[in-house]
GUBA-671110 format. One record per residue (C-alpha): residue number from 1; residue in three letters; z, x, y. Coordinates in nm, 2 decimals, padded with zeros to 4 digits. Last residue first. Example, Ala and Ser with C-alpha at 12.3 -4.5 7.8 and 13.67 -1.06 7.14 Angstrom:
<pts>
+-----+------+--------+--------+--------+
| pos | code |     c3 |     c1 |     c2 |
+-----+------+--------+--------+--------+
|   2 |  SER |  00.71 |  01.37 | -00.11 |
|   1 |  ALA |  00.78 |  01.23 | -00.45 |
+-----+------+--------+--------+--------+
</pts>
This chain:
<pts>
+-----+------+--------+--------+--------+
| pos | code |     c3 |     c1 |     c2 |
+-----+------+--------+--------+--------+
| 272 |  UNK |  04.00 | -02.62 |  00.66 |
| 271 |  UNK |  03.79 | -02.72 |  00.97 |
| 270 |  UNK |  04.02 | -02.47 |  01.15 |
| 269 |  UNK |  03.95 | -02.16 |  00.94 |
| 268 |  UNK |  03.58 | -02.24 |  00.96 |
| 267 |  UNK |  03.56 | -02.29 |  01.32 |
| 266 |  UNK |  03.79 | -02.00 |  01.39 |
| 265 |  UNK |  03.55 | -01.75 |  01.23 |
| 264 |  UNK |  03.24 | -01.91 |  01.40 |
| 263 |  UNK |  03.39 | -01.93 |  01.73 |
| 262 |  UNK |  03.49 | -01.54 |  01.67 |
| 261 |  UNK |  03.11 | -01.50 |  01.60 |
| 260 |  UNK |  02.99 | -01.70 |  01.90 |
| 259 |  UNK |  03.23 | -01.48 |  02.14 |
| 258 |  UNK |  03.13 | -01.16 |  02.00 |
| 257 |  UNK |  02.76 | -01.23 |  02.02 |
| 256 |  UNK |  02.81 | -01.35 |  02.38 |
| 255 |  UNK |  02.93 | -01.01 |  02.46 |
| 254 |  UNK |  02.69 | -00.84 |  02.27 |
| 253 |  UNK |  02.42 | -01.01 |  02.46 |
| 252 |  UNK |  02.56 | -00.96 |  02.80 |
| 251 |  UNK |  02.61 | -00.60 |  02.73 |
| 250 |  UNK |  02.25 | -00.55 |  02.62 |
| 249 |  UNK |  02.11 | -00.73 |  02.91 |
| 248 |  UNK |  02.27 | -00.46 |  03.15 |
| 247 |  UNK |  02.49 | -00.58 |  03.44 |
| 246 |  UNK |  02.37 | -00.52 |  03.78 |
| 245 |  UNK |  02.53 | -00.86 |  03.90 |
| 244 |  UNK |  02.71 | -01.02 |  03.61 |
| 243 |  UNK |  02.88 | -01.27 |  03.81 |
| 242 |  UNK |  03.26 | -01.28 |  03.76 |
| 241 |  UNK |  03.37 | -01.64 |  03.88 |
| 240 |  UNK |  03.06 | -01.81 |  03.66 |
| 239 |  UNK |  03.14 | -01.57 |  03.35 |
| 238 |  UNK |  03.50 | -01.63 |  03.34 |
| 237 |  UNK |  03.46 | -02.01 |  03.34 |
| 236 |  UNK |  03.16 | -01.96 |  03.08 |
| 235 |  UNK |  03.43 | -01.75 |  02.85 |
| 234 |  UNK |  03.68 | -02.02 |  02.89 |
| 233 |  UNK |  03.44 | -02.31 |  02.78 |
| 232 |  UNK |  03.32 | -02.08 |  02.47 |
| 231 |  UNK |  03.68 | -02.03 |  02.38 |
| 230 |  UNK |  03.79 | -02.40 |  02.43 |
| 229 |  UNK |  03.51 | -02.50 |  02.20 |
| 228 |  UNK |  03.69 | -02.27 |  01.93 |
| 227 |  UNK |  03.99 | -02.44 |  01.99 |
| 226 |  UNK |  03.85 | -02.80 |  01.99 |
| 225 |  UNK |  03.86 | -02.78 |  01.61 |
| 224 |  UNK |  04.24 | -02.86 |  01.63 |
| 223 |  UNK |  04.22 | -03.23 |  01.52 |
| 222 |  UNK |  04.00 | -03.18 |  01.20 |
| 221 |  UNK |  03.71 | -03.40 |  01.21 |
| 220 |  UNK |  03.66 | -03.79 |  01.24 |
| 219 |  UNK |  04.05 | -03.84 |  01.33 |
| 218 |  UNK |  03.96 | -04.03 |  01.66 |
| 217 |  UNK |  04.17 | -03.75 |  01.83 |
| 216 |  UNK |  03.96 | -03.51 |  01.66 |
| 215 |  UNK |  03.67 | -03.65 |  01.77 |
| 214 |  UNK |  03.75 | -03.67 |  02.15 |
| 213 |  UNK |  03.89 | -03.34 |  02.15 |
| 212 |  UNK |  03.55 | -03.19 |  02.00 |
| 211 |  UNK |  03.37 | -03.41 |  02.28 |
| 210 |  UNK |  03.60 | -03.27 |  02.57 |
| 209 |  UNK |  03.51 | -02.92 |  02.46 |
| 208 |  UNK |  03.13 | -02.96 |  02.39 |
| 207 |  UNK |  03.12 | -03.17 |  02.74 |
| 206 |  UNK |  03.29 | -02.88 |  02.91 |
| 205 |  UNK |  03.09 | -02.61 |  02.75 |
| 204 |  UNK |  02.75 | -02.82 |  02.86 |
| 203 |  UNK |  02.85 | -02.89 |  03.20 |
| 202 |  UNK |  02.99 | -02.54 |  03.28 |
| 201 |  UNK |  02.66 | -02.39 |  03.19 |
| 200 |  UNK |  02.47 | -02.62 |  03.41 |
| 199 |  UNK |  02.70 | -02.58 |  03.69 |
| 198 |  UNK |  02.72 | -02.21 |  03.70 |
| 197 |  UNK |  02.51 | -02.16 |  04.02 |
| 196 |  UNK |  02.68 | -02.42 |  04.20 |
| 195 |  UNK |  03.04 | -02.26 |  04.11 |
| 194 |  UNK |  02.93 | -01.90 |  04.19 |
| 193 |  UNK |  02.81 | -02.03 |  04.52 |
| 192 |  UNK |  03.14 | -02.21 |  04.59 |
| 191 |  UNK |  03.32 | -01.87 |  04.53 |
| 190 |  UNK |  03.09 | -01.64 |  04.76 |
| 189 |  UNK |  02.83 | -01.45 |  04.62 |
| 188 |  UNK |  02.85 | -01.15 |  04.43 |
| 187 |  UNK |  02.57 | -00.91 |  04.53 |
| 186 |  UNK |  02.18 | -00.93 |  04.55 |
| 185 |  UNK |  02.19 | -01.16 |  04.26 |
| 184 |  UNK |  01.93 | -01.07 |  03.99 |
| 183 |  UNK |  02.21 | -01.00 |  03.72 |
| 182 |  UNK |  02.35 | -01.36 |  03.79 |
| 181 |  UNK |  02.01 | -01.50 |  03.61 |
| 180 |  UNK |  02.10 | -01.31 |  03.28 |
| 179 |  UNK |  02.48 | -01.45 |  03.29 |
| 178 |  UNK |  02.33 | -01.79 |  03.33 |
| 177 |  UNK |  02.08 | -01.75 |  03.06 |
| 176 |  UNK |  02.36 | -01.63 |  02.82 |
| 175 |  UNK |  02.56 | -01.96 |  02.90 |
| 174 |  UNK |  02.28 | -02.20 |  02.86 |
| 173 |  UNK |  02.21 | -02.02 |  02.50 |
| 172 |  UNK |  02.60 | -02.03 |  02.40 |
| 171 |  UNK |  02.61 | -02.40 |  02.50 |
| 170 |  UNK |  02.31 | -02.48 |  02.27 |
| 169 |  UNK |  02.45 | -02.31 |  01.99 |
| 168 |  UNK |  02.76 | -02.46 |  02.05 |
| 167 |  UNK |  02.63 | -02.82 |  02.05 |
| 166 |  UNK |  02.43 | -02.76 |  01.75 |
| 165 |  UNK |  02.71 | -02.66 |  01.54 |
| 164 |  UNK |  02.90 | -02.96 |  01.65 |
| 163 |  UNK |  02.57 | -03.18 |  01.59 |
| 162 |  UNK |  02.52 | -03.05 |  01.25 |
| 161 |  UNK |  02.89 | -03.08 |  01.14 |
| 160 |  UNK |  02.89 | -03.46 |  01.27 |
| 159 |  UNK |  02.56 | -03.51 |  01.05 |
| 158 |  UNK |  02.74 | -03.34 |  00.75 |
| 157 |  UNK |  03.03 | -03.62 |  00.79 |
| 156 |  UNK |  02.76 | -03.88 |  00.65 |
| 155 |  UNK |  02.81 | -03.72 |  00.31 |
| 154 |  UNK |  02.56 | -03.64 |  00.05 |
| 153 |  UNK |  02.65 | -03.50 | -00.27 |
| 152 |  UNK |  02.73 | -03.20 | -00.46 |
| 151 |  UNK |  03.00 | -03.12 | -00.21 |
| 150 |  UNK |  02.88 | -02.74 | -00.17 |
| 149 |  UNK |  02.51 | -02.87 | -00.16 |
| 148 |  UNK |  02.63 | -03.11 |  00.10 |
| 147 |  UNK |  02.79 | -02.86 |  00.31 |
| 146 |  UNK |  02.50 | -02.61 |  00.29 |
| 145 |  UNK |  02.24 | -02.89 |  00.39 |
| 144 |  UNK |  02.50 | -03.00 |  00.68 |
| 143 |  UNK |  02.53 | -02.63 |  00.80 |
| 142 |  UNK |  02.14 | -02.53 |  00.76 |
| 141 |  UNK |  02.04 | -02.80 |  01.01 |
| 140 |  UNK |  02.17 | -02.57 |  01.28 |
| 139 |  UNK |  01.86 | -02.38 |  01.28 |
| 138 |  UNK |  01.66 | -02.72 |  01.37 |
| 137 |  UNK |  01.91 | -02.76 |  01.66 |
| 136 |  UNK |  01.86 | -02.39 |  01.72 |
| 135 |  UNK |  01.51 | -02.46 |  01.78 |
| 134 |  UNK |  01.57 | -02.73 |  02.03 |
| 133 |  UNK |  01.81 | -02.51 |  02.24 |
| 132 |  UNK |  01.55 | -02.22 |  02.24 |
| 131 |  UNK |  01.26 | -02.47 |  02.35 |
| 130 |  UNK |  01.49 | -02.57 |  02.62 |
| 129 |  UNK |  01.58 | -02.22 |  02.72 |
| 128 |  UNK |  01.19 | -02.10 |  02.75 |
| 127 |  UNK |  01.25 | -01.77 |  02.88 |
| 126 |  UNK |  00.93 | -01.65 |  02.69 |
| 125 |  UNK |  00.75 | -01.87 |  02.47 |
| 124 |  UNK |  00.47 | -01.91 |  02.72 |
| 123 |  UNK |  00.19 | -01.66 |  02.61 |
| 122 |  UNK | -00.03 | -02.00 |  02.53 |
| 121 |  UNK | -00.04 | -01.87 |  02.15 |
| 120 |  UNK |  00.33 | -01.79 |  02.14 |
| 119 |  UNK |  00.38 | -02.14 |  02.29 |
| 118 |  UNK |  00.18 | -02.30 |  01.98 |
| 117 |  UNK |  00.34 | -02.06 |  01.74 |
| 116 |  UNK |  00.70 | -02.20 |  01.88 |
| 115 |  UNK |  00.57 | -02.58 |  01.85 |
| 114 |  UNK |  00.47 | -02.49 |  01.50 |
| 113 |  UNK |  00.83 | -02.40 |  01.41 |
| 112 |  UNK |  00.96 | -02.67 |  01.59 |
| 111 |  UNK |  00.77 | -02.92 |  01.36 |
| 110 |  UNK |  00.85 | -02.70 |  01.04 |
| 109 |  UNK |  01.23 | -02.72 |  01.13 |
| 108 |  UNK |  01.20 | -03.10 |  01.17 |
| 107 |  UNK |  01.07 | -03.13 |  00.83 |
| 106 |  UNK |  01.29 | -02.87 |  00.67 |
| 105 |  UNK |  01.60 | -03.11 |  00.65 |
| 104 |  UNK |  01.38 | -03.32 |  00.39 |
| 103 |  UNK |  01.42 | -03.04 |  00.16 |
| 102 |  UNK |  01.80 | -03.16 |  00.12 |
| 101 |  UNK |  01.72 | -03.47 | -00.04 |
| 100 |  UNK |  01.52 | -03.29 | -00.34 |
|  99 |  UNK |  01.85 | -03.15 | -00.44 |
|  98 |  UNK |  01.84 | -03.20 | -00.81 |
|  97 |  UNK |  01.86 | -02.85 | -00.94 |
|  96 |  UNK |  01.49 | -02.86 | -01.04 |
|  95 |  UNK |  01.44 | -02.94 | -00.67 |
|  94 |  UNK |  01.65 | -02.68 | -00.54 |
|  93 |  UNK |  01.47 | -02.42 | -00.76 |
|  92 |  UNK |  01.13 | -02.50 | -00.62 |
|  91 |  UNK |  01.30 | -02.46 | -00.28 |
|  90 |  UNK |  01.36 | -02.10 | -00.41 |
|  89 |  UNK |  01.02 | -02.03 | -00.53 |
|  88 |  UNK |  00.84 | -02.17 | -00.23 |
|  87 |  UNK |  01.06 | -01.96 |  00.01 |
|  86 |  UNK |  01.01 | -01.64 | -00.20 |
|  85 |  UNK |  00.64 | -01.70 | -00.20 |
|  84 |  UNK |  00.64 | -01.77 |  00.17 |
|  83 |  UNK |  00.86 | -01.46 |  00.26 |
|  82 |  UNK |  00.59 | -01.25 |  00.06 |
|  81 |  UNK |  00.27 | -01.40 |  00.21 |
|  80 |  UNK |  00.41 | -01.39 |  00.56 |
|  79 |  UNK |  00.52 | -01.01 |  00.49 |
|  78 |  UNK |  00.16 | -00.91 |  00.36 |
|  77 |  UNK | -00.02 | -01.10 |  00.61 |
|  76 |  UNK |  00.16 | -00.96 |  00.91 |
|  75 |  UNK |  00.14 | -00.60 |  00.77 |
|  74 |  UNK | -00.23 | -00.66 |  00.72 |
|  73 |  UNK | -00.25 | -00.82 |  01.08 |
|  72 |  UNK | -00.08 | -00.53 |  01.29 |
|  71 |  UNK | -00.40 | -00.34 |  01.28 |
|  70 |  UNK | -00.55 | -00.62 |  01.51 |
|  69 |  UNK | -00.32 | -00.47 |  01.82 |
|  68 |  UNK | -00.10 | -00.74 |  01.97 |
|  67 |  UNK | -00.12 | -00.99 |  02.27 |
|  66 |  UNK | -00.50 | -01.05 |  02.22 |
|  65 |  UNK | -00.46 | -01.40 |  02.09 |
|  64 |  UNK | -00.53 | -01.32 |  01.72 |
|  63 |  UNK | -00.27 | -01.04 |  01.73 |
|  62 |  UNK |  00.00 | -01.28 |  01.89 |
|  61 |  UNK | -00.05 | -01.55 |  01.65 |
|  60 |  UNK | -00.04 | -01.30 |  01.33 |
|  59 |  UNK |  00.31 | -01.11 |  01.50 |
|  58 |  UNK |  00.44 | -01.47 |  01.53 |
|  57 |  UNK |  00.37 | -01.52 |  01.17 |
|  56 |  UNK |  00.52 | -01.18 |  01.08 |
|  55 |  UNK |  00.84 | -01.28 |  01.27 |
|  54 |  UNK |  00.90 | -01.66 |  01.18 |
|  53 |  UNK |  00.89 | -01.59 |  00.80 |
|  52 |  UNK |  01.25 | -01.40 |  00.83 |
|  51 |  UNK |  01.41 | -01.74 |  00.92 |
|  50 |  UNK |  01.23 | -01.93 |  00.65 |
|  49 |  UNK |  01.31 | -01.66 |  00.40 |
|  48 |  UNK |  01.70 | -01.66 |  00.51 |
|  47 |  UNK |  01.72 | -02.03 |  00.48 |
|  46 |  UNK |  01.56 | -02.02 |  00.16 |
|  45 |  UNK |  01.78 | -01.74 |  00.03 |
|  44 |  UNK |  02.10 | -01.93 |  00.14 |
|  43 |  UNK |  01.99 | -02.25 | -00.01 |
|  42 |  UNK |  01.93 | -02.09 | -00.33 |
|  41 |  UNK |  02.29 | -01.92 | -00.35 |
|  40 |  UNK |  02.44 | -02.27 | -00.27 |
|  39 |  UNK |  02.23 | -02.43 | -00.56 |
|  38 |  UNK |  02.38 | -02.16 | -00.77 |
|  37 |  UNK |  02.72 | -02.25 | -00.63 |
|  36 |  UNK |  02.96 | -02.18 | -00.37 |
|  35 |  UNK |  03.23 | -02.43 | -00.33 |
|  34 |  UNK |  03.44 | -02.59 | -00.04 |
|  33 |  UNK |  03.17 | -02.77 |  00.14 |
|  32 |  UNK |  03.33 | -02.69 |  00.48 |
|  31 |  UNK |  03.32 | -02.29 |  00.39 |
|  30 |  UNK |  02.93 | -02.31 |  00.28 |
|  29 |  UNK |  02.86 | -02.56 |  00.61 |
|  28 |  UNK |  03.03 | -02.32 |  00.86 |
|  27 |  UNK |  02.86 | -02.00 |  00.69 |
|  26 |  UNK |  02.51 | -02.16 |  00.71 |
|  25 |  UNK |  02.54 | -02.26 |  01.06 |
|  24 |  UNK |  02.70 | -01.92 |  01.17 |
|  23 |  UNK |  02.43 | -01.72 |  01.00 |
|  22 |  UNK |  02.10 | -01.90 |  01.14 |
|  21 |  UNK |  02.18 | -01.91 |  01.51 |
|  20 |  UNK |  02.39 | -01.58 |  01.47 |
|  19 |  UNK |  02.12 | -01.39 |  01.38 |
|  18 |  UNK |  01.91 | -01.49 |  01.69 |
|  17 |  UNK |  02.11 | -01.21 |  01.90 |
|  16 |  UNK |  01.93 | -00.94 |  01.73 |
|  15 |  UNK |  01.59 | -01.07 |  01.86 |
|  14 |  UNK |  01.35 | -00.84 |  01.66 |
|  13 |  UNK |  01.33 | -01.04 |  01.36 |
|  12 |  UNK |  01.24 | -00.84 |  01.06 |
|  11 |  UNK |  00.89 | -00.74 |  00.87 |
|  10 |  UNK |  00.66 | -00.70 |  01.17 |
|   9 |  UNK |  00.89 | -00.51 |  01.42 |
|   8 |  UNK |  01.00 | -00.31 |  01.11 |
|   7 |  UNK |  00.66 | -00.18 |  01.02 |
|   6 |  UNK |  00.65 | -00.16 |  00.65 |
|   5 |  UNK |  00.29 | -00.28 |  00.59 |
|   4 |  UNK |  00.13 | -00.01 |  00.82 |
|   3 |  UNK |  00.26 |  00.24 |  00.56 |
|   2 |  UNK | -00.05 |  00.11 |  00.36 |
|   1 |  UNK |  00.00 |  00.01 | -00.01 |
+-----+------+--------+--------+--------+
</pts>
């Protein structure tokens, strides 16, 4: 095989912060389901294969639209075929194991994926917060899928789990965009302007916190599950009042990754 087939930028996702959007739902769903079975392992492999598939297919579209050199195509074809084959085999295994209904959750993911490729072909995928929020909603479906597989049956609570995971992903994206936008400020603005600039991020995180408190008080979810959302809310308050003027994007990304990781750990512990 040609060495060009094994370029990392073709084989693996390059947005390092995106890993949390697939791993967090998977881990939350697996622990909420309470059991790790053969079907659980198959689901994890399927979710990761689908997640990896995005990179070589994106490279393919970029190559055909003139954004990448054509010599990237052999590698993109190879990894698309490999990940696609793994995905089909594992999905077939889930069908054999009796989890056909879980496969219906792939439909929104396919639709969002096609939309992403369309945006790539139009050179319009960058800095699209709305598109990223929708995409994380599709990735968050891994949570109810893992939850149902762990239980061995369908449970409506899985949809609440999906919504809770998606709300956090959306809030973290909006928070990250706030921090990245603050980098371009010429100087630290006065306090009223800080609150005005951070209004959208505050609305997202405040809604998440109040929503989780309300569900807990209503007995629909564990009562203390609001604590992870309080963590993101406090982080956003801090981010609004401490603008990231001149801060490197890597530092912003690593800080939010740490918050999202801690959110996942706390959620798992408090859900049980």
